[in-house]
C-alpha positions in Angstrom: -46.3 61.9 -17.4 -43.3 61.6 -19.7 -41.8 58.1 -19.7 -38.9 59.0 -21.9 -35.7 59.8 -20.2 -34.5 62.2 -22.8 -37.3 64.4 -24.0 -35.4 65.7 -27.0 -35.2 62.2 -28.5 -37.8 60.8 -30.7 -39.9 57.9 -29.7 -38.3 55.8 -32.4 -34.7 56.4 -31.2 -35.8 55.8 -27.6 -37.4 52.5 -28.5 -34.4 51.4 -30.5 -32.1 52.2 -27.5 -34.4 50.3 -25.1 -34.6 47.2 -27.4 -30.9 47.2 -28.0 -30.3 47.5 -24.2 -32.7 44.6 -23.5 -31.1 42.4 -26.2 -27.7 43.2 -24.7 -28.9 42.3 -21.2 -30.5 39.1 -22.5 -27.3 38.2 -24.4 -25.1 38.9 -21.3 -27.5 36.9 -19.1 -27.3 33.9 -21.4 -23.5 34.0 -21.3 -23.6 34.2 -17.5 -26.2 31.4 -17.2 -24.4 29.3 -19.8 -21.1 29.7 -17.9 -22.6 28.6 -14.7 -24.3 25.6 -16.3 -21.0 24.5 -17.9 -19.0 24.9 -14.7 -21.3 22.5 -12.8 -21.1 19.6 -15.1 -21.5 16.1 -13.7 -18.3 14.1 -13.5 -18.2 10.8 -15.2 -17.0 8.0 -12.9 -13.5 6.9 -13.6 -13.1 3.2 -14.4 -12.2 1.0 -11.4 -8.5 0.6 -11.0 -7.1 -2.9 -11.4 -4.1 -2.4 -9.1 -2.8 -5.8 -8.2 -1.8 -6.1 -4.6 1.4 -8.2 -4.5 1.5 -9.8 -1.1 4.7 -8.7 0.7 6.0 -9.2 4.2 8.9 -7.3 5.8 10.5 -9.2 8.6 12.5 -7.0 11.0 15.2 -9.0 12.8 15.6 -7.5 16.3 18.4 -8.8 18.5 20.6 -9.8 15.5 24.3 -9.3 15.9 27.5 -10.2 14.0 28.1 -13.3 16.1 24.7 -14.8 15.4 26.0 -16.6 12.4 23.8 -18.0 9.6 20.1 -17.4 9.8 17.2 -18.9 7.7 14.0 -16.9 7.5 10.8 -17.9 5.8 7.2 -16.8 5.3 4.4 -19.2 4.6 1.0 -18.2 3.4 -1.7 -20.3 1.7 0.7 -23.2 1.4 3.3 -21.1 -0.4 6.7 -20.6 1.2 9.5 -18.1 0.5 12.8 -18.9 2.1 15.9 -16.6 2.5 19.2 -17.4 4.2 21.9 -14.9 5.3 25.0 -14.6 7.4 24.2 -12.2 10.1 27.5 -10.3 9.9 27.0 -9.7 6.2 23.4 -8.6 6.7 24.4 -6.2 9.4 27.2 -4.8 7.3 24.8 -4.1 4.4 22.3 -2.4 6.7 24.9 -0.4 8.7 23.8 1.5 11.8 20.3 2.2 10.4 18.4 0.1 12.9 17.6 -3.6 12.8 17.8 -5.3 9.4 14.6 -6.1 7.5 14.1 -8.9 5.0 11.5 -8.4 2.3 9.5 -11.5 1.2 7.4 -11.0 -1.9 4.8 -13.3 -3.5 4.2 -11.8 -7.0 2.6 -14.7 -8.7 0.2 -15.6 -6.0 -3.3 -14.3 -5.2 -3.4 -13.9 -1.5 -6.8 -12.8 -0.2 -7.3 -10.2 2.5 -7.5 -11.8 5.9 -5.3 -14.8 4.9 -3.2 -16.0 7.7 0.6 -16.1 7.3 3.5 -17.3 9.5 7.0 -15.8 9.5 9.9 -17.6 11.1 13.6 -17.1 11.6 16.0 -19.8 12.7 19.5 -19.3 14.1 21.3 -22.3 12.5 24.2 -22.7 14.8 22.1 -22.9 18.0 19.0 -24.4 16.4 16.8 -21.6 17.8 13.7 -20.5 16.1 11.3 -17.6 16.5 7.9 -17.4 14.7 5.2 -14.8 14.4 1.7 -15.0 12.9 -0.2 -12.4 11.0 -3.0 -11.7 8.6 -3.0 -10.0 5.2 -4.7 -6.6 5.6 -6.9 -5.0 3.0 -4.4 -2.1 2.7 -2.2 -2.0 -0.4 1.0 -2.1 1.6 3.4 -4.8 2.9 2.7 -6.5 6.2 5.3 -5.9 8.9 6.6 -8.5 11.4 9.0 -7.6 14.2 10.9 -10.7 15.0 12.7 -10.6 18.4 15.5 -13.2 18.2 16.3 -13.0 21.9 13.0 -14.8 22.5 13.8 -17.6 20.0 13.1 -21.1 21.3 15.1 -24.3 21.0 13.9 -26.6 18.2 12.9 -29.9 19.6 14.7 -32.8 17.9 13.2 -36.2 17.9 15.3 -39.0 19.5 17.1 -41.2 17.0 15.2 -44.2 15.6 16.6 -47.7 16.0 17.5 -47.6 12.2 19.6 -44.5 12.8 21.4 -46.1 15.7 22.3 -49.1 13.6 23.5 -46.9 10.8 25.6 -44.9 13.2 23.6 -41.7 12.7 
């Protein structure tokens, strides 16, 4: 039985061709295996991000109109209060017909923990009407949203004048 493919070749040439072929296949196999090993490299974990969550509340004033007059809005969280005052007509003219106006309250220099309770209130000055809503700081890196319906604002209870105020004519 003749194991050589080409009977006219000498054994030495045939052996040389077989060895060259085997070395070529081994070399190609090493490139293939090396390429697969390199493409499945483990990823190093990225360092944790230190994104600071600035606590923000957007209060949307529903039921506000040009005749409302001056309004005072505030948000209190962890004993820190941000206060803003506006004239309703000017606030509406800035916003236009793009829905109810919203007021952004930001607490950049405070660390407010997730789950912290906050209170947002708006007072209509001329009628002494106030509407308040409560909320909690969520874990999401986004502002908290409060929809404030001013048509449900309640009258602020004023205390009766003290005897000192009556004598001073107040």
